[in-house]
N, C-alpha and C positions, 0 to 999 in steps of 0.2 A: 493511693493503693499501688503497691509495686507488683508488676507483672513478671512472673518467673517462667522462663521457657523450659518446657519439659525436655529431657535428654533426647527424646525421639524427634522433637521439633528442631533441636540444635543439629542433630544428625542430618535431617532433611535439608535444613538451611545450608549446612556446609557442603553437602553434595551438590546443591544448586550452584553454589559459588564455584566449585571446581569445574562442573560441567559448563558453566557460563564462561569461565576463563578459556577453556579449550575450544568452545564454540566460537568465541571471539577471535582466537588466534591459534590455529592448528599447529601442532608440532612443538608444544611446550614441554620443557622438562619439569620434573617435580619441583626443582628449585624455582623455576619461572612461575609455576602455579602458586607456590608459597608466597613469592613476592607480590603477585598480582592480587591474591585473595586476602593476604594478611593472616592466613591460617598457619598454625605451627607445622614444622616439618613432620612430626609424628602423625598429625591429623591428615595432612596431605598424603602421606605414604599409605595410611590405612584406607582412605577413601579411594585413591587411585588403584590400590591393589584389589579392592572390592569391585570397582568398575571394570577392571581388566578381567576378573573372574566371571563377571556377568556378561562379558562380551561387548561392553559398551566402548571401552578404550582399547587401543592396540598399540604395539610398537611398530611404526611404519618403517623405521630405518635406525638400526643400532650403530651405524658407523659414526665415528667421530667427525664432526663438521670441521671444515677448513678453519684454521685459526683458533681452534678450541683451546690450545695451550696445554700445559702439563696437567698431570693428575687424571683422576677418573673422568672419562668423558660423560657429558650430559646425555641422558637417554630421552629422546623425544617421545611424547605420547600424542596420539591422534584419535579422532572419533572413528569408530569402526563403521565403514560404509554399509555393512550388512546388518547393522543393528535394527534398522527400520526403513520403511519406504513411506513417503508421504505424497499425497496428490494435491496439485493446485489446478484450479479452473479459473478462467477469465470469461465472463459472459458479457459480450458487448454487441453492438448493433450488427446483426446478420452474421456474427462470427462467435464460435465457442472454441477456446483453445485449452488444452489440458497438458500437464506435464507431471511426470513421476520423478521424484528426487530421492536419492539415498540419504542416509543419516549424516553423511559428511557434506551434504549440500550440493552434490553433483547430479545433474539431470541425466537420467538413464532412459527416458522414453518420453515422447511428446507427440501430440496430434492436434490438428485444427480441422474443424468442419464448418460448413456454411449452412445457415438456416435463416429464413425470412422471419426475423424475430417479431415484427409488427403483426404478422398474420398467424403465427404459431399458437396453437391451443396449449393449455397447461400440459396435457398428455404429450404433445409433440415436443415441448420444451424439456419435459422430464426425460423422455427417451433420448433426446439429443445430448443432454448433459451426461447421462449415464453411458451412452455409446461412445462419446468422445473420450471419456476417462478410460473406458474399457480398451479402446484402441491404443491409447497411450501406454496402458499396462502391457498390452501385447507387444509393443515395440521395445519393451525392456529385454525381450528375448528369453524370459523366464516362463516356464510352463504354467506355474501357479504363483501368483503374487497376492499377498494380503497387505493392503494399505493400512498403516497404523493411524492415519489421520488425513483429513481432506480440508483444504481451505479454499474458498472461492471469493473472488472479487467481482462486484457487480456495479455497474453504473446505475445508481438508484438509491432509494430509501430502504433501509433494512431495519427490522425491529431490534430493540436493544439487546435481545438475547442472541442475536446472530443466527436466527432460524428462518425468518420469513422475509421475502422481498415484498415490501409493502406497495411500492410503486417504482416504476422505471420509465423513462422517456423512450426506451427502445422496445417496449412491449405494451400491448393493450391490456394485458393481464395484470391483476393486482392480487396481493395476499397469497403469493406462491410459497408453499412450504418446502423450500429447496433443501433445507437441512434434513428434513424427514425423508425426502426422495432419495438423497444420496446415502443416508444412513441405512435405509431399508435395503438398498441395492448392494452396498459395499460393506455393511456392518463395521464402519469406521467412524469414529467421532468426527463431526463436520461442523465447521463454522463459516457463516456467510457474513461478508463484510462489504462496506462501501468501498469502491475502488480508490477514492481519494485518501481514505484512511490507510489503505495499503501502500499508497505512494509515500505518505508521510512515514509509515513504519519502515519502509525500505531505506529512505534517506537517513533516518535516525540510526539504522543499523550500519549503513555504509560508512558514515562519518559522524559518530556521536559527539565529537568535539565541535564540529561546525554546526551540525543539525542536532542539537542536544535537547535541552529541557523546554525551550520555548521557540516555536516557529510554526509557520503555516505553509503547506504545499497547496498552491492555487492551480487548479487545472484549467487551462485555456485551450479548448478543442471544440468539438462539435457541441459540447455543453460546457458549463462552467461549474466547478465544484471546489471544495476545500477539505483538506485533512489538517486538523489543528492539534498541536501538542502544546500544553501549558503545564509547567512544573513537572515535565516528564510524562504526563498522562494524556492519552487521547481524549479529546473533548467530544462528547456525544450528547444527544438529548436524553430526556428522562424516559422516553418510550421508543425512541428510534435512533438511528445513526446520527441524525441531526446535521448541524453545520452545513445546511443547504445554502451556501454562500451565493450561488448563482440565482437563487430565487428570493434573495433579499430585494427590497424595492429600491430602485435607483431613481425612477421618475414616475410618480403616481399617475395612473391613467395613460402611461406611455405606450411604447411599442409592445406588440403581442408576443408573448413567450410561448414556446411549445407546451409549457405546463398548463396553458389556458389563462394565466393571469396576464396583467398588463404592467409594463414598466420594470420588470425584473432586470437585474444586472445581466443575466444571460441573454436577454432580448437586445442587448447592446454590445456585449463583449464576446459572445460565442462566434464560432466560424460562420454559422448560418446568418447571424445578425450582422456581422461585418460585411458579408457578401450581400445581404439584402440592402444595406445602406449604400454600399459602394456602387451597386448596380442600379440604384434608383427604385428599388422595390417598395411596395406599400407596407408601412409599419403595422397596419391592421390585418394583414394577411398571415395566415398560419404558414410557417416555414415548411418546406418539404422535408423528407426524411433526412436524418443526420448521417454523418460518417462518410467521408470520402468524396462528397459532391462539391466541396468548396475548396478553391485553390487560394489560400491565404497568402502563399508565397507570391503569386502573381499580383494580387492586390497590393501587397507591400511593395513590390518592385514598381508598380504603377505609381504609388504614392511617392516613392523616392525619385521618380522621373517627372514629378510635377502634376500628377493627376489630383485635382483638388478634392473630388468626391471620395476617392480612395483614402486620402489623408484624413479627411474629416471623419470617415467611418472608423479608422484605426484610433484616432485621437479621442473620439467619443467612447470607444471601448476602454481606453485607458482612464478616462474620467469616471466611467462607471465603476471600474475596478478600484480606483483610488478612493472614491466616495464610499464604497462598501467597506474597504479596509479602515477608513477613518471612523466609520460607525462602530466597528468592532474595537478599534483602539480606544474609543471613548469608554468602553466597558471594561477592558482588560489590560490596557496599556500596550504600547507598540511592541512588536516582535518581528524578527527577520522573516522574509518572504522568499519562497522558491516557486518560480513560475514553471509550469510543466505542460507540455503538449504542443500540438501543431501551431497554435497561435503564437508561440514564442518567436517564430520567424519574424514577427512584426514588432518585437519588443523594443527595438531601438527607436521605433516611431511612436510607441505609446508610453514609454517610460516618463517622458516629460509631463504628459497629462496626468499620469498616475501620481507623480510627486507633487504637481501643482494642486491636485485635489486633496492630497494629504495635508499640505501646508495650509490650505484654505479651510479645512474642516476639522482639524485636530488642534484644540486649544490647550496650552500649558504643558505639552509633552513634546519631547524631542523626536522629530520625524525626518529631519533634514537628511540624515545619513543612514536611513534604514537599509540594511543589506538586502539586495534582491539578486538571487542566482537564477539561472535558467537551465532547463533540460527540455530538449525538443521531443522526446519520445516517451510517452507515459507507460506504454504497455510492459516493457521490461521491468519497470519499477513496480507496477501492480503485481506482476508475477513474483518478483523478489520479495515483496511485502507479504504475499500469501505464503510463500515458501518458508520464510524465516518465522512467521507466526506459527505455522504448523510444527516446525522443528523445535522452536522454543517451548511450545505446549507439550511436545513429546519429552523434551528434557525435563520438564516439571514432573511429568508422570514417572520417569525413570528415577528422578531424585526422591520422589515420595514412595514409590512402590517397587522399584527395580525395573528391569527390562522385560516385563511381562506385558504383552499387548493388551490394550484396553478394548474390549469388544462391546459394541452396542447391542443390547438385547431388545 
C-alpha cells in the first residue's frame, strides 16, 4: 500500500526543513537554503516569505558580504530573536540554575540558587525551581515575559513522558511531578529529561558529523550515567529514561553504591568511589553526599607520582567502565564514546584499563580503535542540550501551526 502525503503535511515538512537549515546555520541566503534542503527555489521563496511575514525570520544585514562577486548580492536570513523565549533549568545536588534564551539561541537572563536538595520537601523543591526561573526571567530586563517552552535536565530517572522525576540520588523525594509544577506556574509546555540525555543531545547538535547517529556520552562525575544515541535516536526505557549505565552490575555483591545496591559500576567509577578506594575507605559503607567533596585531580596526580592505592582506584574505575561498555557492545555493537565530567581529569590513567576490559570481554567485534573523546565540564552541555531541545520543539510548533504561542491549559 502506497502512502501519499497530504499537501498540508508536505507544507509542514518543508517548513521544518527550512527552519532546520537556518537553525543549524544562521545567516543563510535563499540560495543557501535551497542547496541545503533540496527544495525548489519557488518553494524556498514562498516559505521564507511566509516566515518573514510571521516574524520568525528577519534580514539581519542586507549589505553585500566581502568577496561576494558580481551580480545581485545574496540576502542573508536569520532567526528573529524576538519570536520566542524558552527557559532551561538544571537541577543538581544543592544547586538549581536557570536560563532564559531567545529564539536565536542567545542567553538573555540567568540565575543560580542553592538549596539542600537531600533535605528539601516536595513543596520546597517546587518553590525553588519556580523562583529560580522567575529570577532568570527578571534578569532579562523585560517587565513581562511569557516563556514559550521550558526544558529541565535532572540527574536521575525520569518517566518516559518527560513529566515525573521518579528517583534521583540528590533527593530523598520520589515521583515528583515537575512538569506539572512548572506548567501550572508558567503556563508553558515543559519537558523533563535525564541530564545525560541532554549531554548527548548537545554533542549531537554541536558536531553532527563526529557525534552523529551512533555514540554514547558517559558521565564520570559524582555519579556515573550515559546518554545513548543509536541510529540517530535517543535510547530510553519502555517506562523511564533508562540507560542507567552507572547502576549496571560490575561485581555482584561488591562495593556499596549510593543507590543501595552492591557492585554497581558507579560504586567503582564515580568520584566518591574512586576517593573511597584511594583513601582506604570501607566498601560496605554508604558514601557521603556527592558533588564537590572529592578531589579527583589530586588523586590522579598522586597516582602519576607513584601512589599505588590511587592508581589502583583509578584503574579499577576504568575496568568497571570498560566491562560495562563491553556488555552493551554485546547487545548493540560497538559505538564511539565521549567521556564527560570531572572524572575525565584521570582519563589518561584509566584509558588502558578501559581498553583492556573491552578487548577481554567483547568477542568477534572490532574494539581496538574505538574513538574516545573527553569533555571535563558537563553542565554547559546539559544546559545546551536543554536549550536546543526546547528551541527545536518550538520550531516544530511554528512549522505546524505558525508562530502562535502554545499555552498549557
